[in-house]
C-alpha positions as CSV (number, residue, x, y, z in Angstrom):
1,M,4.3,-8.6,31.5
2,L,5.7,-10.5,28.6
3,T,8.4,-12.9,29.3
4,C,8.7,-15.7,26.7
5,L,6.0,-13.9,24.8
6,G,3.0,-14.3,27.0
7,R,4.4,-17.2,29.1
8,A,6.2,-15.4,31.8
9,C,7.0,-18.6,33.6
10,K,8.2,-20.7,30.7
11,L,11.8,-20.5,31.9
12,I,10.7,-21.7,35.3
13,V,8.8,-24.6,33.9
14,Y,11.8,-25.5,31.8
15,L,14.3,-25.3,34.6
16,V,12.2,-27.2,37.0
17,A,11.8,-30.0,34.4
18,I,15.5,-30.0,34.1
19,V,16.1,-30.2,37.8
20,F,14.0,-33.3,38.1
21,G,15.0,-35.0,34.9
22,L,17.5,-33.6,32.4
23,V,16.3,-33.8,28.9
24,A,19.4,-33.2,26.7
25,P,21.3,-36.2,25.5
26,L,24.6,-37.2,26.9
27,G,27.9,-36.7,25.1
28,C,27.8,-33.0,24.2
29,E,30.5,-30.7,25.4
30,T,29.9,-27.0,26.2
31,G,31.8,-25.9,23.1
32,N,28.9,-26.7,20.8
33,A,26.0,-27.5,23.1
34,W,25.0,-23.9,24.0
35,R,24.2,-23.2,20.4
36,Q,22.8,-26.6,19.7
37,F,20.3,-26.5,22.6
38,Y,19.5,-22.8,22.6
39,R,15.7,-22.3,22.4
40,S,14.4,-18.8,21.6
41,T,11.3,-17.4,23.4
42,G,10.4,-15.4,20.3
43,A,10.8,-12.0,22.0
44,E,13.4,-10.9,19.5
45,K,10.7,-10.7,16.8
46,H,9.4,-7.6,18.6
47,L,12.7,-6.0,19.6
48,Q,15.6,-4.3,17.9
49,I,18.3,-6.8,18.8
50,A,21.9,-5.6,18.6
51,H,25.2,-7.4,19.3
52,V,26.3,-7.0,22.9
53,E,30.1,-6.6,23.2
54,D,30.6,-7.8,26.8
55,P,27.6,-9.7,28.3
56,V,27.6,-10.4,32.0
57,I,27.7,-14.0,33.1
58,R,25.9,-14.4,36.4
59,M,26.6,-17.8,38.1
60,V,24.0,-18.9,40.6
61,E,23.5,-22.0,42.7
62,W,21.4,-24.7,41.3
63,G,19.2,-24.6,44.4
64,Q,18.3,-21.0,43.6
65,L,16.7,-22.2,40.4
66,E,14.7,-24.7,42.4
67,T,13.6,-21.9,44.8
68,A,12.6,-19.7,41.8
69,G,10.5,-22.4,40.4
70,N,8.8,-23.1,43.7
71,E,8.1,-19.4,44.2
72,V,6.4,-19.1,40.8
73,Q,4.4,-22.3,41.4
74,R,3.3,-21.0,44.8
75,Y,2.0,-17.8,43.2
76,L,0.0,-19.8,40.6
77,D,-1.5,-22.0,43.3
78,E,-2.4,-19.1,45.5
79,N,-4.2,-17.4,42.7
80,K,-5.6,-20.5,41.1
81,L,-4.0,-19.7,37.8
82,A,-2.8,-21.9,35.0
83,R,0.4,-20.8,33.4
84,E,-1.4,-20.4,30.1
85,D,-3.8,-17.9,31.7
86,A,-1.1,-15.6,33.1
87,G,-1.7,-12.1,31.9
88,V,0.5,-9.0,32.1
89,A,0.1,-8.4,35.8
90,A,0.6,-12.0,36.7
91,G,3.7,-12.2,34.5
92,Y,5.2,-9.2,36.3
93,E,4.7,-10.9,39.7
94,M,6.1,-14.2,38.6
95,D,9.1,-12.6,37.0
96,R,9.7,-10.6,40.2
97,R,9.8,-13.7,42.3
98,W,12.1,-15.5,39.9
99,L,14.5,-12.6,39.6
100,E,14.6,-12.2,43.4
101,S,15.4,-15.9,43.9
102,V,18.4,-15.7,41.6
103,R,19.4,-12.3,43.0
104,V,19.1,-10.3,39.9
105,R,18.3,-6.7,40.8
106,D,16.7,-5.6,37.6
107,E,13.0,-4.8,37.9
108,P,10.6,-7.3,36.1
109,G,9.3,-4.8,33.6
110,T,12.8,-3.7,32.5
111,V,14.1,-7.1,31.3
112,V,12.9,-9.9,29.0
113,M,14.2,-13.4,28.5
114,L,15.4,-14.1,25.0
115,G,16.0,-17.8,25.3
116,S,17.5,-20.6,27.3
117,A,19.7,-23.7,26.9
118,T,20.2,-26.8,29.1
119,F,22.2,-29.9,28.6
120,E,24.5,-32.4,30.2
121,S,28.2,-32.6,29.4
122,G,31.4,-34.0,30.8
123,I,32.6,-30.7,32.1
124,P,30.9,-28.0,34.1
125,T,30.4,-24.5,32.6
126,G,31.9,-21.4,34.2
127,P,31.9,-17.6,33.8
128,D,34.8,-17.8,31.3
129,D,33.0,-20.2,28.9
130,R,33.9,-18.6,25.6
131,S,31.2,-20.4,23.6
132,L,28.5,-19.2,26.1
133,I,29.8,-15.6,26.0
134,S,29.9,-15.7,22.2
135,L,26.3,-16.9,21.9
136,A,25.1,-14.3,24.4
137,S,26.8,-11.6,22.4
138,E,25.3,-12.8,19.2
139,K,21.8,-13.1,20.6
140,G,21.9,-9.6,22.1
141,A,21.8,-10.7,25.8
142,D,22.9,-8.1,28.4
143,F,23.3,-10.8,31.0
144,V,23.1,-14.6,31.3
145,V,22.0,-16.4,34.4
146,V,24.0,-19.7,34.6
147,A,24.0,-22.7,36.9
148,T,25.8,-26.0,36.9
149,K,25.7,-29.1,39.1
150,Y,27.2,-32.5,39.3
151,A,24.7,-34.9,37.7
152,G,26.3,-38.3,38.6
153,S,28.3,-40.6,36.4
154,V,27.6,-43.0,33.6
155,Q,29.4,-46.2,32.5
156,G,30.8,-46.4,29.1
157,Y,33.9,-47.4,27.1
158,Q,36.9,-45.6,25.7
159,T,39.6,-46.5,23.2
160,V,43.2,-46.5,24.6
161,P,46.5,-47.1,22.7
162,V,48.3,-50.3,23.3
163,Y,52.0,-50.9,22.6
164,S,53.2,-54.4,22.2
165,H,56.8,-55.6,21.7
166,T,58.8,-58.8,21.0
167,N,62.4,-59.6,21.6
168,A,64.3,-60.4,18.4
169,S,67.9,-61.4,17.5
170,V,69.7,-61.3,14.2
171,T,72.8,-63.3,13.3
172,A,75.0,-62.3,10.4
173,N,78.3,-63.6,8.9
174,T,80.7,-60.9,8.0
175,W,84.1,-61.0,6.1
176,S,87.2,-59.1,7.1
177,Q,90.9,-59.4,6.4
178,S,91.0,-61.7,9.4
179,G,88.5,-64.0,7.8
180,W,84.8,-64.8,8.4
181,S,83.2,-63.9,11.7
182,T,79.7,-64.3,13.1
183,T,77.9,-61.4,14.8
184,T,74.6,-61.6,16.7
185,A,72.5,-58.5,17.6
186,T,69.5,-58.5,19.9
187,G,66.7,-55.9,20.3
188,Q,63.0,-55.3,20.5
189,A,60.4,-54.8,17.8
190,G,57.2,-53.0,18.7
191,T,53.8,-52.1,17.2
192,Y,50.9,-49.9,18.3
193,S,47.3,-50.9,18.3
194,S,44.2,-49.9,20.3
195,A,41.9,-51.5,22.8
196,V,38.4,-50.7,24.1
197,V,38.2,-50.7,27.9
198,P,35.4,-49.9,30.4
199,A,35.3,-46.3,31.7
200,T,33.4,-44.1,34.1
201,Y,32.4,-40.6,32.9
202,R,31.4,-37.8,35.3
203,R,28.4,-35.8,34.1
204,H,27.4,-32.2,34.8
205,A,24.1,-30.4,34.2
206,N,24.5,-26.9,32.7
207,T,21.7,-24.4,32.2
208,A,21.5,-20.8,31.2
209,S,18.9,-18.2,30.5
210,F,19.7,-15.2,28.3
211,W,18.2,-11.8,29.3
212,R,18.0,-8.4,27.6
213,R,17.3,-5.0,29.2
214,I,14.5,-3.2,27.3
215,T,13.1,0.3,27.1
216,P,9.6,1.3,28.3
217,E,8.5,1.5,24.6
218,E,9.7,-2.1,24.0
219,R,7.9,-3.2,27.2
220,A,4.7,-1.7,26.0
221,V,4.9,-3.6,22.7
222,L,5.6,-6.9,24.4
223,D,2.8,-6.4,26.9
224,E,0.4,-5.7,24.0
225,V,1.4,-9.0,22.4
226,V,0.4,-10.7,25.7
227,R,-3.0,-9.0,25.8
228,S,-3.7,-9.8,22.1
229,K,-2.9,-13.5,22.7
230,R,-5.3,-13.6,25.7
231,G,-7.9,-11.5,23.9
232,D,-7.9,-8.8,26.6
């Protein structure tokens, strides 16, 4: 089977790498990061990709991704295979284990991963993340498998407004028909400035894989790409 064009377990490798050490830089929010960190598998080059009006966002537990990665690695170890040597049949089996781990009911041969994105941000993603839905629609994904987890905190700084004021009094001499008089008024004068103070920021790891359902004809084309790359 072709997932990630001959590398059926690329997603697993990527997710496992993320679980044990996130690679995207800090500071990005979900509004732009899905697009910024999206990485295509190249499958779209062999498919007729069309806009999907309402892609399904499937939230899973982060632990399910770890289980999926372990299942795929177990298969490779049992069969003494390197990921680079995985052919069509091995790809089908690895995809089956991965899909079952994240509780996707589609059969391995009927879906293909189009791409993935992973990053840290200050907020966790969710099923209503409009930027994620928009990107999935654009890429032609029928469903997206998404997970998020708290990734600790980092120390930093933030700029806060500061208001300072001083008391002031003004004395004035005024003339009226009764003669000169002295009037004193008191009040406050204030100014705004800014200050940089220490701050603690919560971080969240967000990851998503974008999947498309394909026809038997498209599957045959993708499988042939795998065979040609392996020289089968």
